[in-house]
VOTOR-299538 format. One line per 10 residues: for each residue x, y, z of N, C-alpha, C. Coordinates in steps of 0.02 Angstrom, whole numbers, plus 50000, padded with zeros to 5 digits. Layout:
X:Y:Z:X:Y:Z:X:Y:Z  ...
***
This chain:
50042:49941:50000:50000:50000:50000:50044:50062:50000  50029:50111:49957:50068:50172:49951:50058:50216:50012  50109:50253:50030:50105:50300:50084:50055:50354:50067  50006:50367:50110:49954:50416:50099:49983:50484:50083  50037:50503:50115:50065:50570:50107:50110:50577:50046  50127:50525:50012:50171:50531:49954:50132:50535:49889  50068:50523:49890:50028:50522:49829:49976:50578:49831  49985:50627:49787:49937:50681:49780:49925:50696:49707  49864:50718:49692:49849:50741:49625:49873:50813:49620  49914:50828:49569:49940:50895:49561:49894:50936:49518
49875:50995:49542:49833:51042:49505:49875:51105:49494  49888:51122:49431:49930:51181:49417:49903:51245:49447  49838:51249:49457:49808:51309:49487:49828:51316:49560  49852:51263:49591:49871:51265:49661:49947:51262:49670  49984:51273:49616:50057:51275:49621:50079:51338:49656  50125:51332:49702:50152:51388:49739:50222:51408:49718  50262:51358:49696:50330:51372:49674:50353:51317:49626  50378:51338:49568:50407:51290:49521:50477:51271:49547  50501:51214:49525:50568:51192:49545:50619:51245:49526  50664:51258:49571:50716:51308:49558:50753:51327:49621
50811:51353:49612:50856:51371:49666:50838:51439:49696  50839:51443:49762:50831:51506:49798:50892:51517:49842  50922:51575:49836:50979:51592:49879:50965:51654:49920  50904:51681:49914:50883:51740:49952:50809:51734:49969  50788:51770:50020:50718:51769:50042:50673:51796:49987  50613:51767:49983:50565:51789:49932:50494:51769:49951  50446:51806:49924:50375:51788:49930:50349:51768:49862  50305:51718:49862:50280:51692:49799:50215:51725:49776  50187:51696:49724:50125:51719:49695:50067:51707:49743  50020:51752:49744:49962:51748:49788:49907:51707:49754
49880:51658:49791:49825:51617:49767:49761:51634:49804  49705:51636:49769:49640:51648:49799:49607:51580:49809  49597:51560:49872:49567:51495:49888:49490:51499:49890  49462:51559:49883:49390:51567:49888:49369:51581:49959  49305:51591:49968:49278:51614:50032:49271:51558:50085  49274:51496:50065:49260:51441:50111:49321:51414:50148  49308:51368:50192:49359:51334:50231:49396:51285:50186  49462:51285:50190:49504:51238:50153:49548:51201:50202  49545:51135:50201:49590:51093:50239:49630:51053:50189  49695:51057:50192:49736:51023:50143:49807:51014:50167
49851:51008:50119:49922:50995:50134:49965:51043:50093  50018:51068:50124:50071:51101:50089:50121:51047:50072  50132:51036:50007:50177:50983:49984:50241:51016:49958  50298:50998:49987:50363:51026:49968:50405:50969:49941  50427:50976:49879:50472:50926:49849:50542:50957:49847  50583:50936:49895:50650:50962:49903:50700:50922:49862  50740:50957:49821:50790:50922:49781:50862:50938:49801  50873:50996:49835:50939:51013:49859:50934:51064:49915  50979:51058:49964:50979:51103:50020:51050:51110:50046  51079:51168:50037:51149:51181:50057:51154:51188:50133
51201:51151:50162:51214:51157:50234:51290:51158:50247  51329:51182:50199:51402:51177:50201:51435:51214:50258  51411:51273:50276:51446:51312:50327:51417:51303:50397  51360:51269:50403:51333:51253:50468:51286:51305:50498  51273:51360:50461:51227:51411:50488:51169:51426:50441  51159:51386:50389:51105:51398:50341:51038:51377:50371  50988:51419:50359:50920:51405:50383:50871:51429:50330  50825:51385:50311:50775:51400:50259:50706:51386:50289  50666:51438:50299:50600:51432:50327:50549:51442:50272  50511:51390:50257:50460:51392:50205:50393:51395:50239
50356:51450:50228:50293:51461:50263:50236:51471:50213  50178:51444:50229:50117:51458:50192:50082:51513:50232  50079:51573:50203:50047:51630:50236:49975:51637:50211  49931:51658:50256:49862:51672:50239:49844:51743:50256  49797:51772:50218:49775:51841:50231:49705:51850:50202  49671:51902:50226:49607:51922:50196:49617:51979:50148  49677:52006:50144:49692:52060:50097:49720:52029:50033  49690:52045:49976:49710:52012:49913:49782:52025:49894  49811:52080:49919:49882:52094:49905:49927:52070:49961  49899:52036:50011:49936:52011:50069:49970:52069:50105
49938:52127:50105:49968:52187:50133:49956:52196:50207  49909:52158:50236:49896:52164:50308:49863:52101:50333  49867:52090:50398:49832:52035:50430:49856:51966:50410  49919:51959:50390:49945:51893:50370:49960:51849:50431  49946:51784:50423:49961:51735:50474:49998:51676:50442  50034:51639:50482:50068:51579:50458:50020:51520:50467  50002:51488:50412:49957:51430:50414:49994:51364:50416  50055:51362:50391:50096:51301:50391:50169:51322:50383  50215:51283:50411:50286:51301:50407:50329:51238:50411  50384:51239:50372:50435:51186:50376:50503:51220:50372
50549:51200:50416:50615:51229:50419:50666:51178:50397  50711:51198:50351:50764:51156:50326:50831:51188:50343  50885:51151:50333:50952:51176:50344:50978:51156:50412  51022:51196:50439:51050:51184:50505:51006:51218:50556  50968:51179:50591:50919:51206:50637:50953:51228:50702  50926:51280:50732:50958:51307:50791:50930:51280:50856  50875:51246:50855:50848:51216:50915:50891:51157:50935  50913:51153:50997:50961:51100:51017:50939:51029:51001  50874:51015:51004:50852:50946:50992:50847:50930:50917  50853:50979:50874:50847:50967:50802:50916:50958:50771
50919:50915:50722:50980:50907:50683:50969:50937:50614  51022:50942:50575:51017:50970:50508:50966:50930:50467  50923:50966:50431:50873:50934:50388:50885:50959:50317  50914:50915:50276:50930:50934:50208:50919:50879:50157  50890:50823:50178:50881:50766:50134:50829:50780:50080  50845:50764:50019:50797:50770:49964:50737:50725:49977  50679:50748:49955:50619:50707:49963:50557:50751:49967  50502:50718:49983:50437:50752:49988:50421:50763:50062  50405:50826:50077:50385:50845:50145:50314:50871:50142  50271:50846:50186:50200:50862:50184:50179:50893:50251
50150:50952:50248:50130:50988:50308:50055:51003:50303  50014:50977:50350:49943:50991:50347:49929:51064:50366  49874:51091:50339:49854:51159:50356:49779:51166:50347  49752:51219:50376:49684:51242:50362:49687:51318:50361  49644:51348:50319:49647:51420:50310:49603:51457:50360  49595:51428:50419:49554:51459:50472:49594:51458:50537  49591:51514:50572:49619:51519:50640:49574:51562:50682  49554:51537:50741:49515:51575:50789:49453:51606:50758  49421:51569:50714:49358:51592:50683:49367:51634:50621  49428:51653:50603:49441:51692:50543:49464:51646:50487
49432:51653:50428:49452:51615:50369:49494:51661:50325  49552:51636:50303:49599:51674:50263:49594:51651:50190  49567:51694:50149:49552:51677:50079:49614:51673:50035  49663:51716:50047:49722:51722:50004:49783:51690:50038  49822:51653:49999:49883:51621:50025:49941:51633:49977  50000:51628:50004:50062:51630:49964:50115:51593:50003  50166:51573:49967:50224:51541:49997:50276:51595:50010  50302:51595:50071:50355:51642:50089:50415:51601:50111  50473:51616:50082:50534:51580:50099:50584:51629:50129  50605:51615:50191:50654:51655:50225:50720:51618:50223
50772:51649:50194:50838:51618:50188:50885:51657:50233  50920:51621:50278:50966:51653:50324:51030:51613:50331  51084:51648:50347:51149:51615:50357:51196:51631:50299  51250:51594:50297:51300:51601:50245:51280:51558:50186  51253:51588:50134:51223:51550:50079:51267:51555:50017  51286:51498:49991:51323:51495:49927:51276:51474:49871  51244:51416:49878:51198:51392:49826:51125:51396:49847  51108:51383:49909:51040:51390:49933:51000:51326:49933  50936:51333:49920:50889:51278:49924:50850:51273:49858  50837:51212:49837:50801:51199:49774:50741:51156:49791
50681:51182:49775:50620:51144:49790:50563:51170:49746  50510:51130:49744:50446:51152:49716:50394:51142:49770  50337:51177:49764:50285:51170:49815:50216:51181:49785  50167:51147:49814:50098:51155:49793:50052:51137:49850  49989:51155:49843:49937:51137:49891:49899:51078:49863  49881:51031:49908:49842:50972:49888:49789:50958:49940  49736:50924:49919:49683:50902:49965:49699:50833:49991
***
C-alpha cells in the first residue's frame, strides 16, 4: 500500500513554486482559495539544500491573509524549516524528498482567503535551496 502522504493529484492552479534554486528570501504568487474553509496539505518537493557552513536556515511558510495583496493581517498557516536548525534537539534537515505539512485556512474563527508561499533564507548562503511546492487536498 502506498504512503498516503506521498501520493497527491497535482493541480497547476494550486502551484506555489516551480522547481528552482533560491539563495535569498522571497515571497511567491498569491492564490485565491475562495471564501470557504480549506483543509489540505502544503507539499514541498526538496531536491537540494545547502548546509556547508553550518549556519544555513530555510523557513518555508504558507501565509494566509484576507487582503488580496497580502498587505495586512497575514498569518502563518503552515511552516517547515530546513538547513542547520538552531533548536538544540533538532539536527540538520537537508535530505531530498517530499515533505507534507497539513494546514487549514482558518484560525480563531477567521478564514483566510488568500495564500502565498514565503521563503526566509538566512545564514552564509552559497547555493541555497532547490524545491517546488503546491497545495493538495
